A tleap script that builds the chain and sets N, CA, C and O, in Angstrom:
source leaprc.protein.ff14SB
mol = sequence {
  NMET GLN LYS TYR THR TYR LEU ILE PHE ASP
  LEU ASP LYS ILE ASN LYS PRO GLU ASP LEU
  PHE LEU ASN GLU MET ALA HIE ALA GLY TRP
  ASP LEU PHE LEU VAL ASN ASN GLU PRO MET
  HIE GLU TYR PRO LYS VAL LYS VAL LYS LEU
  TYR PHE ARG LYS GLU VAL CILE
}
set mol.1.N position { -34.186 51.541 -5.349 }
set mol.1.CA position { -33.922 51.605 -6.807 }
set mol.1.C position { -33.417 50.169 -7.331 }
set mol.1.O position { -32.534 49.461 -6.848 }
set mol.2.N position { -34.194 49.950 -8.408 }
set mol.2.CA position { -33.896 48.578 -9.159 }
set mol.2.C position { -32.768 48.615 -9.836 }
set mol.2.O position { -32.371 49.611 -10.440 }
set mol.3.N position { -32.034 47.250 -9.762 }
set mol.3.CA position { -30.961 47.044 -10.647 }
set mol.3.C position { -31.089 45.836 -11.461 }
set mol.3.O position { -31.657 44.886 -10.923 }
set mol.4.N position { -30.676 45.699 -12.627 }
set mol.4.CA position { -31.034 44.766 -13.607 }
set mol.4.C position { -29.757 44.234 -14.238 }
set mol.4.O position { -28.749 44.937 -14.304 }
set mol.5.N position { -29.808 42.875 -14.743 }
set mol.5.CA position { -28.802 42.126 -15.491 }
set mol.5.C position { -29.509 42.216 -16.945 }
set mol.5.O position { -30.720 42.102 -17.133 }
set mol.6.N position { -28.565 42.434 -17.897 }
set mol.6.CA position { -29.212 42.387 -19.307 }
set mol.6.C position { -28.476 41.439 -20.286 }
set mol.6.O position { -27.266 41.219 -20.333 }
set mol.7.N position { -29.363 40.976 -20.980 }
set mol.7.CA position { -28.935 39.883 -22.188 }
set mol.7.C position { -29.338 40.297 -23.466 }
set mol.7.O position { -30.508 40.663 -23.572 }
set mol.8.N position { -28.630 40.316 -24.443 }
set mol.8.CA position { -28.980 40.635 -25.729 }
set mol.8.C position { -28.761 39.431 -26.715 }
set mol.8.O position { -27.755 38.727 -26.633 }
set mol.9.N position { -29.657 39.243 -27.568 }
set mol.9.CA position { -29.660 37.939 -28.589 }
set mol.9.C position { -29.961 38.324 -29.886 }
set mol.9.O position { -30.905 39.101 -30.035 }
set mol.10.N position { -29.306 37.910 -30.918 }
set mol.10.CA position { -29.618 38.249 -32.335 }
set mol.10.C position { -30.337 36.948 -32.761 }
set mol.10.O position { -29.882 35.805 -32.714 }
set mol.11.N position { -31.502 37.339 -33.168 }
set mol.11.CA position { -32.711 36.452 -33.386 }
set mol.11.C position { -32.103 35.234 -34.512 }
set mol.11.O position { -32.426 34.050 -34.412 }
set mol.12.N position { -31.361 35.656 -35.368 }
set mol.12.CA position { -30.739 34.846 -36.410 }
set mol.12.C position { -29.858 33.639 -35.772 }
set mol.12.O position { -29.720 32.520 -36.267 }
set mol.13.N position { -29.342 34.078 -34.668 }
set mol.13.CA position { -28.263 33.259 -34.262 }
set mol.13.C position { -28.869 32.254 -33.174 }
set mol.13.O position { -28.152 31.448 -32.582 }
set mol.14.N position { -30.165 32.359 -32.972 }
set mol.14.CA position { -30.735 31.306 -31.883 }
set mol.14.C position { -31.169 30.067 -32.832 }
set mol.14.O position { -31.813 30.258 -33.863 }
set mol.15.N position { -30.781 28.831 -32.417 }
set mol.15.CA position { -30.953 27.605 -33.175 }
set mol.15.C position { -32.130 26.788 -32.614 }
set mol.15.O position { -32.141 25.572 -32.425 }
set mol.16.N position { -33.263 27.799 -32.348 }
set mol.16.CA position { -34.424 26.887 -31.739 }
set mol.16.C position { -35.491 27.851 -32.197 }
set mol.16.O position { -35.234 28.975 -32.628 }
set mol.17.N position { -36.835 27.288 -32.066 }
set mol.17.CA position { -38.019 28.201 -32.547 }
set mol.17.C position { -38.131 29.147 -31.568 }
set mol.17.O position { -37.821 29.019 -30.383 }
set mol.18.N position { -38.693 30.316 -32.242 }
set mol.18.CA position { -38.700 31.512 -31.512 }
set mol.18.C position { -39.780 31.393 -30.360 }
set mol.18.O position { -39.606 32.126 -29.387 }
set mol.19.N position { -40.748 30.648 -30.364 }
set mol.19.CA position { -41.705 30.452 -29.316 }
set mol.19.C position { -41.078 29.807 -28.188 }
set mol.19.O position { -41.224 30.242 -27.046 }
set mol.20.N position { -40.307 28.673 -28.491 }
set mol.20.CA position { -39.838 27.846 -27.527 }
set mol.20.C position { -38.532 28.777 -26.871 }
set mol.20.O position { -38.295 28.640 -25.671 }
set mol.21.N position { -37.909 29.483 -27.485 }
set mol.21.CA position { -36.779 30.313 -26.713 }
set mol.21.C position { -37.498 31.325 -25.801 }
set mol.21.O position { -37.133 31.449 -24.632 }
set mol.22.N position { -38.577 32.097 -26.343 }
set mol.22.CA position { -39.022 33.021 -25.422 }
set mol.22.C position { -39.709 32.446 -24.206 }
set mol.22.O position { -39.649 33.125 -23.181 }
set mol.23.N position { -40.342 31.313 -24.168 }
set mol.23.CA position { -40.812 30.668 -23.206 }
set mol.23.C position { -39.904 30.160 -22.117 }
set mol.23.O position { -40.141 30.139 -20.909 }
set mol.24.N position { -38.629 29.680 -22.864 }
set mol.24.CA position { -37.493 29.114 -21.734 }
set mol.24.C position { -36.985 30.481 -20.879 }
set mol.24.O position { -36.736 30.445 -19.674 }
set mol.25.N position { -36.873 31.718 -21.737 }
set mol.25.CA position { -36.403 32.928 -21.158 }
set mol.25.C position { -37.165 33.196 -19.955 }
set mol.25.O position { -36.664 33.275 -18.833 }
set mol.26.N position { -38.544 33.349 -20.262 }
set mol.26.CA position { -39.619 33.653 -19.386 }
set mol.26.C position { -39.486 32.820 -18.224 }
set mol.26.O position { -39.320 33.304 -17.104 }
set mol.27.N position { -39.557 31.501 -18.462 }
set mol.27.CA position { -39.284 30.486 -17.413 }
set mol.27.C position { -38.126 30.663 -16.401 }
set mol.27.O position { -38.187 30.368 -15.208 }
set mol.28.N position { -37.083 31.177 -17.041 }
set mol.28.CA position { -35.836 31.372 -16.109 }
set mol.28.C position { -35.859 32.821 -15.678 }
set mol.28.O position { -34.859 33.333 -15.174 }
set mol.29.N position { -37.055 33.533 -15.879 }
set mol.29.CA position { -37.092 34.659 -14.891 }
set mol.29.C position { -36.666 36.015 -15.824 }
set mol.29.O position { -36.569 37.108 -15.266 }
set mol.30.N position { -36.468 35.902 -16.985 }
set mol.30.CA position { -36.052 36.952 -17.966 }
set mol.30.C position { -37.127 37.585 -18.595 }
set mol.30.O position { -37.956 36.951 -19.248 }
set mol.31.N position { -37.171 39.000 -18.413 }
set mol.31.CA position { -38.416 39.707 -19.180 }
set mol.31.C position { -37.774 40.470 -20.475 }
set mol.31.O position { -36.792 41.213 -20.444 }
set mol.32.N position { -38.514 40.135 -21.562 }
set mol.32.CA position { -38.388 40.727 -22.846 }
set mol.32.C position { -38.919 42.060 -22.830 }
set mol.32.O position { -40.143 42.179 -22.877 }
set mol.33.N position { -38.106 43.206 -22.762 }
set mol.33.CA position { -38.552 44.415 -22.703 }
set mol.33.C position { -38.162 45.368 -24.068 }
set mol.33.O position { -38.565 46.526 -24.183 }
set mol.34.N position { -37.427 44.776 -24.938 }
set mol.34.CA position { -37.357 45.403 -26.296 }
set mol.34.C position { -36.907 44.502 -27.451 }
set mol.34.O position { -36.045 43.635 -27.303 }
set mol.35.N position { -37.526 44.747 -28.597 }
set mol.35.CA position { -37.332 44.175 -29.744 }
set mol.35.C position { -36.794 45.146 -30.807 }
set mol.35.O position { -37.528 46.043 -31.224 }
set mol.36.N position { -35.598 45.006 -31.239 }
set mol.36.CA position { -34.874 46.130 -32.143 }
set mol.36.C position { -34.439 45.713 -33.572 }
set mol.36.O position { -33.446 45.019 -33.785 }
set mol.37.N position { -35.232 46.176 -34.495 }
set mol.37.CA position { -34.886 45.890 -35.754 }
set mol.37.C position { -33.900 46.913 -36.501 }
set mol.37.O position { -34.300 48.043 -36.781 }
set mol.38.N position { -32.641 46.501 -36.806 }
set mol.38.CA position { -31.662 47.177 -37.260 }
set mol.38.C position { -31.616 46.929 -38.812 }
set mol.38.O position { -31.418 45.797 -39.254 }
set mol.39.N position { -31.792 47.959 -39.579 }
set mol.39.CA position { -31.581 47.698 -41.091 }
set mol.39.C position { -30.152 47.216 -41.495 }
set mol.39.O position { -29.134 47.520 -40.872 }
set mol.40.N position { -30.191 46.488 -42.527 }
set mol.40.CA position { -28.745 45.986 -43.059 }
set mol.40.C position { -28.585 46.680 -44.403 }
set mol.40.O position { -29.497 47.226 -45.023 }
set mol.41.N position { -27.199 46.582 -44.808 }
set mol.41.CA position { -26.912 47.054 -46.130 }
set mol.41.C position { -27.701 46.425 -47.300 }
set mol.41.O position { -28.005 47.049 -48.317 }
set mol.42.N position { -28.002 45.146 -47.063 }
set mol.42.CA position { -28.920 44.455 -48.115 }
set mol.42.C position { -30.347 44.544 -47.976 }
set mol.42.O position { -30.919 43.793 -47.186 }
set mol.43.N position { -30.987 45.391 -48.666 }
set mol.43.CA position { -32.342 45.756 -48.604 }
set mol.43.C position { -33.032 44.437 -49.035 }
set mol.43.O position { -32.506 43.842 -49.976 }
set mol.44.N position { -34.106 43.918 -48.490 }
set mol.44.CA position { -34.851 44.543 -47.491 }
set mol.44.C position { -34.622 43.797 -46.053 }
set mol.44.O position { -35.525 43.651 -45.230 }
set mol.45.N position { -33.209 43.324 -45.867 }
set mol.45.CA position { -33.006 42.490 -44.710 }
set mol.45.C position { -32.752 43.445 -43.457 }
set mol.45.O position { -32.115 44.495 -43.535 }
set mol.46.N position { -33.317 42.959 -42.323 }
set mol.46.CA position { -33.129 43.607 -41.063 }
set mol.46.C position { -32.484 42.659 -40.109 }
set mol.46.O position { -32.702 41.467 -40.328 }
set mol.47.N position { -31.716 42.973 -39.071 }
set mol.47.CA position { -31.318 42.133 -37.947 }
set mol.47.C position { -32.235 42.526 -36.866 }
set mol.47.O position { -32.522 43.691 -36.591 }
set mol.48.N position { -32.706 41.403 -36.232 }
set mol.48.CA position { -33.691 41.477 -35.118 }
set mol.48.C position { -32.832 41.176 -33.839 }
set mol.48.O position { -32.086 40.198 -33.806 }
set mol.49.N position { -32.955 42.003 -32.844 }
set mol.49.CA position { -32.171 41.675 -31.599 }
set mol.49.C position { -33.260 41.798 -30.509 }
set mol.49.O position { -34.029 42.759 -30.498 }
set mol.50.N position { -33.308 40.872 -29.650 }
set mol.50.CA position { -34.028 40.704 -28.472 }
set mol.50.C position { -33.326 41.213 -27.151 }
set mol.50.O position { -32.298 40.680 -26.734 }
set mol.51.N position { -33.868 42.152 -26.588 }
set mol.51.CA position { -33.289 42.595 -25.328 }
set mol.51.C position { -34.022 42.171 -24.093 }
set mol.51.O position { -35.159 42.611 -23.927 }
set mol.52.N position { -33.444 41.286 -23.123 }
set mol.52.CA position { -33.829 40.870 -22.064 }
set mol.52.C position { -33.360 41.411 -20.686 }
set mol.52.O position { -32.243 41.928 -20.644 }
set mol.53.N position { -34.007 41.351 -19.705 }
set mol.53.CA position { -33.717 42.105 -18.357 }
set mol.53.C position { -34.025 41.119 -17.247 }
set mol.53.O position { -34.998 40.374 -17.365 }
set mol.54.N position { -33.347 41.080 -16.314 }
set mol.54.CA position { -33.830 40.292 -14.900 }
set mol.54.C position { -33.350 41.129 -13.696 }
set mol.54.O position { -32.175 41.466 -13.551 }
set mol.55.N position { -34.314 41.428 -12.871 }
set mol.55.CA position { -33.888 42.263 -11.626 }
set mol.55.C position { -32.913 41.545 -10.944 }
set mol.55.O position { -32.925 40.314 -10.955 }
set mol.56.N position { -32.042 42.207 -10.331 }
set mol.56.CA position { -30.891 41.643 -9.466 }
set mol.56.C position { -31.274 41.872 -8.095 }
set mol.56.O position { -31.381 43.037 -7.712 }
set mol.57.N position { -31.506 40.863 -7.262 }
set mol.57.CA position { -32.087 40.724 -6.050 }
set mol.57.C position { -30.811 40.939 -4.970 }
set mol.57.O position { -31.011 40.872 -3.758 }
savepdb mol mol.pdb
quit
């Protein structure tokens, strides 16, 4: 049975370019497995959250 550790990031709170952040996470061994767009009260804004997981060995 596989066990994972999870991290969740709000894309608006990351203070670096998206491609650089994703490459850093991949290099550290994290897998991006879900991108969730949450609607906000101020249309048409959405909150984008990135869900990462890493297998626990």
